C-alpha positions in Angstrom: 14.6 6.8 34.1 15.9 8.1 30.9 19.2 6.2 30.4 22.3 8.8 29.8 23.9 6.6 27.6 21.0 6.5 24.8 18.5 9.5 24.8 16.9 7.9 21.6 16.7 9.9 18.7 16.4 13.6 19.0 15.6 15.1 16.0 15.5 13.8 12.6 15.4 14.7 9.1 13.8 13.6 5.9 14.7 13.8 2.9 13.0 12.6 -0.8 14.2 13.9 -4.7 13.4 12.7 -7.9 14.2 13.9 -11.2 11.5 16.3 -13.2 9.3 15.1 -15.9 10.5 14.9 -20.0 10.0 18.1 -21.9 6.5 18.4 -22.7 5.2 15.7 -19.5 3.3 17.4 -16.7 5.5 17.8 -14.1 5.4 15.4 -10.8 4.7 16.8 -7.4 5.4 14.6 -4.4 5.0 15.6 -0.6 6.7 14.4 2.4 3.4 14.1 5.4 3.7 13.6 9.2 1.2 13.0 10.9 1.1 12.4 15.2 -0.6 9.9 17.2 -1.5 10.8 20.8 -0.1 7.7 23.6 -3.5 6.9 24.2 -4.9 6.2 21.0 -1.5 5.4 19.2 -3.1 3.6 15.8 -6.5 6.1 15.4 -6.9 9.5 13.6 -3.8 11.6 13.8 -3.9 14.5 16.2 -2.4 16.6 13.2 -0.4 16.5 10.0 2.2 18.5 8.5 2.8 18.9 5.2 3.1 21.1 2.5 2.3 24.8 3.8 1.7 23.8 7.3 4.0 23.3 10.3 3.1 22.1 13.7 1.2 24.0 16.3 4.5 23.9 18.5 6.9 24.4 15.5 8.5 20.7 16.3 7.9 19.5 12.2 8.1 21.4 9.6 8.8 21.7 5.9 12.7 23.1 5.4 12.0 22.5 1.1 9.0 22.2 -1.0 9.3 21.4 -4.4 6.4 21.2 -6.6 8.4 19.7 -9.7 11.6 17.8 -8.9 13.7 20.6 -10.7 16.8 22.0 -8.0 19.7 20.7 -6.4 20.1 18.2 -3.7 16.5 16.8 -2.2 13.9 18.6 -4.1 11.3 18.3 -0.5 13.2 18.3 3.4 11.3 17.9 7.2 12.3 18.1 10.4 11.2 16.4 13.2 12.5 17.2 16.3 10.8 14.4 18.4 13.1 16.2 21.5 10.9 18.7 21.7 7.3 16.7 21.2 5.0 17.0 24.2 4.7 13.6 25.5 0.8 12.9 25.1 2.4 11.8 22.1 3.2 8.1 20.8 3.9 7.5 17.2 4.7 9.7 14.7 4.5 8.3 11.1 6.4 9.5 8.2 4.9 9.1 4.4 5.0 10.1 1.2 2.5 11.4 -1.1 1.8 11.9 -5.3 -0.3 14.8 -5.8 -3.2 14.0 -8.4 -4.2 17.2 -9.7 -2.8 16.6 -13.4 -2.5 13.5 -14.0 -3.1 10.2 -12.0 0.2 8.8 -10.7 2.5 6.1 -9.2 5.9 5.8 -8.4 6.1 3.9 -11.5 5.7 7.0 -13.5 8.1 9.2 -10.3 11.4 9.6 -12.6 14.6 8.4 -10.1 12.4 8.7 -6.6 15.2 8.7 -3.5 14.0 8.6 0.0 16.6 9.8 3.2 15.9 9.5 6.8 18.5 10.9 9.6 19.8 12.2 12.5 22.5 14.3 11.7 24.7 12.5 9.8 23.4 9.1 10.7 21.5 7.7 8.0 18.2 5.9 8.9 16.9 4.8 6.0 17.4 5.0 2.3 14.8 3.6 -0.5 13.5 4.2 -3.6 10.3 3.3 -3.6 10.9 0.0 -5.8 8.5 -2.0 -4.1 5.4 -0.2 -3.6 5.3 0.8 -7.7 1.8 0.9 -8.0 1.0 2.8 -4.8 0.0 6.9 -5.1 1.2 7.2 -1.8 3.1 4.9 1.3 4.0 5.4 4.4 8.5 5.3 4.4 8.6 4.8 9.2 7.8 5.5 12.2 8.9 7.0 15.4 7.9 5.1 18.2 8.7 6.5 21.9 9.4 4.0 24.4 8.3 3.9 27.8 11.6 5.5 29.6 10.6 8.7 26.7 13.0 8.1 24.2 12.5 7.7 19.9 13.5 4.6 18.2 12.7 4.3 14.4 11.5 1.4 13.0 11.7 1.4 8.8 9.4 0.3 6.8 7.9 1.0 2.9 4.1 0.7 2.8 2.0 1.3 0.3 -1.7 2.9 -0.3 -4.2 3.7 -3.2 -5.3 6.3 -1.4 -6.1 10.7 -2.8 -4.2 12.1 -0.4 -6.4 13.6 2.1 -8.2 9.9 2.6 -4.3 9.3 3.0 -3.3 11.9 5.7 -6.3 10.0 7.5 -5.6 6.3 6.9 -1.4 6.5 7.2 -1.1 5.5 10.4 -3.9 2.9 11.2 -1.6 -0.6 12.1 -1.1 -2.3 8.8 -2.5 -6.2 8.3 -0.3 -8.7 7.7 
């Protein structure tokens, strides 16, 4: 039974922003990644992942804006998650950020002024600057979890990884060791 007063999070937006590299330096390319997990295996392999040049099979998770260099105005990367339309078999959606390693090995300490914002409508659910994961090449930034009533809750938290983008996408939703 869904409580009429609390419908949970229905639609969320993840925004990522950073400053371009100094003149003469290779560009920094950050990417937002969202991975979905099914109810019968919420910490196993993702059912699917959404990132640049991809979207969810049902169109509920998609990238609105993609930057390869941090140039531009406002938020450089923006992803929308329409959780209220996501099939009932999905119990978790983990959101992360990965630094592409094509040109040079980079960690968050090499990214100028990175900023993250996760919100529902005008309500900010989380903001971060990656200051706690400066040595990481990727980070999970939070997860959306469906409760017994079918409502989605948000659990913030930055967890650093030192994986390449392909490995990170496969392992980002595993239970973290304390």
